[in-house]
C-alpha angles and dihedrals in degrees: 000000000000090000090053090051093053091045089052092047091048092050092052092044091051093050091046093051090049089055095045094047091045094052093047092048093043091239103156092179093057091045093047090055092066101037121109117230088245093048121146129189117200114188130206090271093057095252110145123206129188126223094268093054093046091051090051096048116010110215122224112253118243090233102051094180118033093182091099096034125105107246125198127175132190129188127205106178105273093009128068131182127203121191125192121190123186113168108298094348121091133177131191122197119190115199126193129197111239129175088261092052136265114345130187110242102172134023112183127179124196132180117203114230124238113263112262124223113274115261119252113247095201118082118232113276095244099046123110117216112216118196108223089205092058091098124031114204094224129123116196111235105195135047090248091055090048091049093240100114126110107270094224092053091049092050092050093048091050093047093049094048092049089059091046092243106131087152091065093057090050096048097037091228120137124210126198116254096241091053091051092050091049090050090053093047093249099113 
């Protein structure tokens, strides 16, 4: 099994080196030999090209010389990923195993931005901070909402609704708690 792993790693590494050498040399034929039919190349400016456009006019890679770059590769069965990091430039290459061999499916370039100055936590001295929750655009509609209802009536309405007996409040009848529980099957 270990021999199969190294053979797999060697096959991906070989295809990856063919791609890297081909892009640096501007050899569109060598690069085209390892591209998947669904290949996409996204450069540091966000421009995305498909396989046909890359074969017509091979773009220059963001990392022209990977000799000083940090390279990491990961394999997941029929998918392999190669990362190259050189300063603020980063590339990601996603390889897939096809019947014809390993093919490059995705080439993605990214450039890290310069760090911006940290934001100031203190507001300017002359600014006024207005709380948007200071005024709530709500007008109470009922006496209960306005707090003007008779406290006993409010308590009875709340008690009746908790028991699910809106009919009691309407009729004014009161039932004993055990009878209500028996009626609901909770005796």
